[in-house]
N, C-alpha and C positions, 0 to 999 in steps of 0.2 A: 816532690808530690804528696798529694792530697790521700788523706785516709780512703775516702771512698772511692778514689782511681786507684790505690791499691789495692783495695778488696776486689775490684772487679777483674782486675788484670790476674790476682791469685787466683779468682775465680773461673775464670777463661782458662788459663794455663792446667787447672786441676782436670777442669772438662777433658779437654783434650788430651792430658796422658790417660784419662782413664777411659776416652776411647781409643786410643791407640795401641794401650795394654789391655783390653779387652776385645779388641776388634776381630780377632779370629775367630773367637767364639761366640760372637753376637750372632743369633740366628732371627730369623723374621717369623713370627708368632702369626700361624694362619688356623682358622676355623673350619672345620671339616663338616659341613651338616650331612645326614643321612640321605642317600642317594633314593628317590623314588624309582622304584623298579617294578617294571611290568614284565610279567612269567618269570619263572625261575624259583619262585617262594621265598621264604625267609632264610632258609641256608643260601640261597643263591646271592640275599640282598648283603648277608654277613660278610661271606667268601667276597665278594666286591668292593665290601669297604675297605676289608684286610689289604687287599690285591692293591686297591688306590692308593692306600697308606704307603704301602712297601715302595710304589712307585714314586710317588712325593719325597720320600725319604732319601731316594735315589739322586733327586735333585742337589740335596745337599746342604739346602738354604734354611732349611724351615723347621720350627718347633711347631709338632702338630698336634691340635687339640679336636677329640672328636666332640659331637653332639654331646654324647653319656658324659662328657668332662664338661662340657659349657653348662648343660641343663643341671648337673650337679652347684655348679658355683653360683646358678641362678637362684638355685636351692638354699644358699648361704645368705645371699643376698635378700631373701625373702621375697622374691621376684617371681611372676609365672615366665615361663619361657615359651617365646612365640612359635605356634605348632603350622605346621606346612607353608613354612618360611621358604620361598623358593623365586623372590624377584630381589633387585639390589639392593633397595631402600631397606627393605626387611633384614637383609643380610648383614647391611652396613650398622644396620641401629643394633644387632646383637655383639658384632664385632667391636664396635665402640665401647659399648656397656663393659666388657671384658679386656678392653685395652687390646684387640688384635689387631695384625697389619693388615692382614689379606681374609677373604672370607672365600670359600669353595663350595660352590652347590650344584645340582645337576640330577639327571635321570638317566636309568638304564634299561635299556630293553633286549627281550632275549625270547627268541622264537626257535623253531626247531633246526635251523641252518646257519642264523645270523645272530651277533651280539652289535648293538649300538649302545653310543652314549653322547649326550650331551651334557657339557661342563660351563660352568662363568666362573671367572676367575675376577674378583672386584678388590680394590684398592679402596681399605676403612676410611682414611684419612682425607682421601681426594671425593670419595663417593664418587668413583667412575670405575666403569668396566673395562678391567687391563685388557681380558683377552677371553673369547669363547671360541669352543670348537665343537663341532656336530659330526661325529664318524660312525660307518657303519663297516664291520669285517666284511669280506667276502666270506662265504660258504667254508668252513673249515677252521677259520680265524678264532682264536679262542679269548675269552675273556681277559687273560693278562696280557696278550698283544694289544689289543683293541686301547684296554686303559694307558698302557705303557706310550702307543703312539699320541693318544691322546693329551696328556700330560706334558710329553715333550713339545707338542704342536700349541699349547697352551704358555710355554716358556721359549719358545722360537727355537728349539733344539732342531727341528728337523725342515728341511727344505720342501719346497711345495713338490720340487720335480722327482723327489725320491719315490721310489713304488713300496710302499707300506702294505700292501693290501689290504688299504681302507679305502672308502670313498665318502663323500658327503651324505650323512644321513638326512633322510627327507620326512621325516614322523612314523609314526606306528604302522604295521599293515593292519588293516581293519578290513571285516566283512560285513558292512550293513548294508548289502544290494536287497535283499528282501525287503526291508525299509523303503528304497527307491523306488521299489516295481511294486508298491502296495501304495505308498504315498501319491505320489504323480496321478496315477489313473485317478484315483480317489477324488483328489484334488480337482482335475480337470473336468470330473465329473460329476462333481458337486456344483460347478459353474454352468453345464448344460443341464442338469435338471431345475437348478434354480431359474434358468433362463426360459424353460418349459412351464415352469410354476408361474412365473409372473407376467407370460406372456411376451416375453420380449423374441424368443423364437417363433411363435405364430402369432401371426399380425392380428389385433383384436379392435373394434371398435369400441362406442363408450359402453355398449350393452353386453360384452364380452364374446360378441360372434367373432368367429374366426373369418376372415375376410378372403376373397381369391387374391390371387399374386397380380399386383398392378408395376408396371416401372414408371416411376416417378421422373418427372422431365423439369429440367430447371429453365425451361424455355418458357415455362408458363409464369416464370417471374417478371417481375419489371426490374433490370438491372443485372450485373454479370456476378452470378453466386459464387462463380471459380476463384474472384478475387479472395474470398472470405476463408479460402482452404488452405494458404499457407501459415499458418499460426496455428501449432497444434492446441488441445484444451482436453481438459479432463481433470479427474482427482488424483491421477497416478503421476501428475507434475507438481503435485503438491508437498513439499517435504515435510516427512513425517517420521517420527522418533525423535528421543529428544538430543541425542549424540549428534547426527547428521546435521538437523535444524540448528544446533548451537553452531555452529559451522557454517552456517550458511550455506547449506545443503551442498556441499564441495565433498562428496563421498565417492567418486567413480573410481579413484584411487585408491578406496581404504575398504571396499564393503567386504573383510574376511571376516563377518558375524552377523546374527540372525537379520538387521537391520539389511543387509546387501539384498535380499530376495526383491527389496522395492527398488534397489539403485543398479549397482553393477553385476549380474551374474557370474563374472568371470572369477571375482573374491571370493567364491565359496569354494576353489579349489584351496585355498589356504586357511578353512575352518579348521580350529584344533580340537574339537569335541561337539557333541549335541548341544544345541541352544534354542531356546521359544523365546519369544518377544509379545507384547502385548503394548499397544499405544494410544494415546489419544490426542486429539488437536482441536481447539477450537478457534477457527479462521474466519471471519469476516460473516457470523452468524450460519457459519457451516459447522456441523459435528462431524470429525473423522475418526474414526476407530481401524486399527489395524494391527495383525496377527501373522505371525510367520513361526516356523521350525525350519532349522537346518541341522545336518550332520554330512558326516564322511561315509560315502559308501564304501570305497577303495583308500588306500593311501593318495592315488591320484584324483579320484573322482570324489566331488562333492554335490550337495543336491539342496533343496531348501522347496517349500512352499509356502504360499502366502496369501492372504484373504484382505482387502482393503474396503471398508465401507463409507460411503459419504452422503450426508444428506442435511437438509436444511431443517430448521426446527418447525415448521409448520406440515413437515413430511408431503411436501408437493413435488418434491423431487430427491432422487436418491441415484448412485452410483456403486455397484457392488463389482470389484474385480478378484478374480480367483488369478493366482501365479502358480507357475510350476516352474523351476530353476534347474538347471544341470549344468556343472563345470567340469571341465578336465584340464588338470594342471601337467604339463610336460616339463618333468622334473631333471630328466636327462636326454633333452629331445636333441639340444645341439650342446656338444662337451664343453664350449668357452662361454656358453652363455649361462644365466640363472633361471629360475623356472618362468616357465612363461603359461600362464591360465587363459583359458579361453571359456565364455558362458553365454549359452540362450536361456532367455525367459519366455514361455508361452503364458501368453494373457487371456483369458476369456472375461467377457465385461458384459453387464446388464444394465441398461437405464430407463429410469422413466421419470415423467414429467406432467406437470399439472396443465392446464388449460392456457393455450397459446391465444394471442391476437391479432396474430398477421399470419400468412401461406406459409414463411418461412420458419416459423416457431415449428418446434422441434416436440409435440406434445402425443404422448402414447407412450411406445416400449422402444427399446431398442436394444439390439445384439450385436456383438462384436468380436473379434480375435484379432490379436496383435503378437506380434515378435520381437524382443530385444536383444542384442546384438553385443558383446563386450568382450574385450581383453585385458591383461595384467601382466605386464614385464618386472621382476626383480631386476633392477639397474645394480644397487648392491646389498648389503644387507640392510640398510638403513633406507633405501630409496625405493619407490615402487613406482610406476607411471599405470596410466589405465584410459581407455578409451571406450565408449558406450555411443552405438547407434540405436535408439529410442523410436519405437513403433516402424520395425521395416519389415511387412506394412501393419499397417493396422485397418482393417474393414469393418464400419458399423454398416448394419441394416436395419435404416428405422423406418418405422410406422409412425405417419401424421395422422391421428385423429382427427384433426381441423380440418385439412382437404380430403381426407379419406385416400391417403398416397401413400405406398411404401417404396422406397428408394434406398440405394447403397450410396455409400461414401467413403473415401479412402483419406485417412487421415495423415499429415505429412511427417516424414520422419525429423527427427532432432539429434544432433550430434554433440555430445561433451568429452573432452578430454582433461585430464589433469595429472597430478603426482602430489606425493606424500613424502615427507622426511620424517626419520626419528631422530630428534638431537638428543642425544645421548639417551636417557631412559626416562628422563622427566619430562621432557617438552615434544611434541610433534606437532607438526605442521603441514598441512596439505592447501591445495591450489585445484582450482578448474576453472575451466573455460567451455562457454556452448557457442558454437561456431554456426553460422547462418548457412542455410542451406539451399535456402530461395530468399528473395527478394522480398520478403515478409519477415522475413525473422532478422532477430539483431545479435550482436556479439553482446555476451553475458560474463561478466567477472566475476570470480568468488574466491576465497579465502579463508582461513580458520586456523586457529592454535589451540591447543589444549596442553594445558601444566597439571601434573601430578602434585599434590598438598597432602601432606600428612598420610601417606601410602595408600590411603582407600578413597582420597576425596581428589576430585579432577574438576577444575575450571574451564571453561571452552568460550571463545568468542571469536566473533566472525563479520566479515562484511561483504556485500553482493551491490552490483550496480551494473546498470545495461549501457551500453553506447549510444547513449542517447539522451540530449541535455535535459528532457523533458520527464525522463522517467528519477524517480524516488530514488535514494540510498537506502540500502535495507542492513542494519545493526543487528547483529545476534548474539545472544549470550546464553550460557548455561551453567549445569553443574553435572559431576557424574558420584554415585556412591557406590563403592565396591563391597560386598560385604562377604565374607567367607562363611558359608553354611555346608562344608564340606561333611561334618559332623553331625547334620539333619538331616538332611532332604537332596541336596547338590552341591556342585562345586562351588559355586556362587551366585548372589543376587546382587545384579547394578539397577540402579535408580537411576534414570536421565532425566535431566529438564532442561526445559529451552524456553527463551522469552525472545520475541523478535520486535524490533521499533523500525517503522516505516515513515521516514521524514515527510509524507505526505499526511497528517494530522489525521485526514477525512477516515483514513482507516482505523478499525481497530489493529490492536496489537497482539496477534497470536501469541498462544503459551502450547507447548509440548509436553508431556510428562508420557513415559515408558519404562517398563521392567523389562528387564531381558536374565532367563535364567540359562545356568551352565550345569550339564550333566554329566 
């Protein structure tokens, strides 16, 4: 037997003996981050941490390290301990540097009647989420009982059918209804005032004189103009904001942020906190600007207000859209189903165009109103589906200064459906289909992917194609940069950018840039 082989055998036997000799005394090292608490104060936070540690100790498999102990270890290493670390990648980074096996973090919510908790248990080596629980106790159920059930569910020690006097936690109880009651009329009122100021509501000739109402007849045109009414048009169909545009505008099942006001209003029921966004896009000679604000009115109700402006560089044409969105999330509508959200967006739009060259040219001003109706359904914790009926209906009133006529026109609706899938916590997939509702519309397919890199950076890519051989492929890509600014003026600032490549090289390649602020 060769010497190297003997040494290898000896080392193996020694390790096995050591493992069997100490197996009973070995415990899993778990790092416990401080819980984010809402309500109850510092005393409640300290009490909750002690209670959570006692229930973890009851599991009997852990050597527990608090955040204070971990911060002390970081100080010895002369490193700065990450603050506000409440996501798996950050927790794993702490655990890896301190040789932890698992990390546990979460939030605690206490109001006058109930205690609720969210806990996430992460495996440091595999960098995967082991289990997540979201529990709310019934009125009268104390802190200790809720945390005990949460710890047991994290470790599979409680059957789903056992009555623990707890149920699924759907988020904080909030009351921002005054924001909704003020912001929605203000947004709609601004659209109406702008329509009056620009002449969209009152038809004007070139000298600014208000004209008497005349009903325009298409029969005066040569040809059948109704054939042109099957395809919707307008700036609200342009993909805006960096994140949606980078994933080929497939956002109907995703819209749970400030971008969602311009996409699917149903997603606002999942908004986590107040957000505002500003965006700019350059597309084919058009400058497009957008802004939106969203928040929770109650735990079940989300709302948002938005504005979109599109104009050419010569200022010969512009469109203004004012959005007011409302969503309701049915958390416990059907006991065996996960939450279902429905939403509606009311749009006020104003348009103005320059001089036309034919009778069919819309030269002058237009005013319109439209509705978008949407729904979203959680199929599982990581899968969500969404549908959207856009412009059901949308009515435009236009004055044509070239022909001295005014007329009304109903724009055709469009229908979208899609889904999203959260693969782990690093990869996010989306897909979307536009289904034709009349013979003039076509099938359109889109899909996108988002991947987290370095905790704060995201890369995105997408592809879109219409079911027509003559239409080009559209490839999109972009990035996201998430910066924690809680110590300055808000929870976070997100910078999103996108680039679109169209295989028809005659078109310029659009660029989006947007900022999203969380409060």
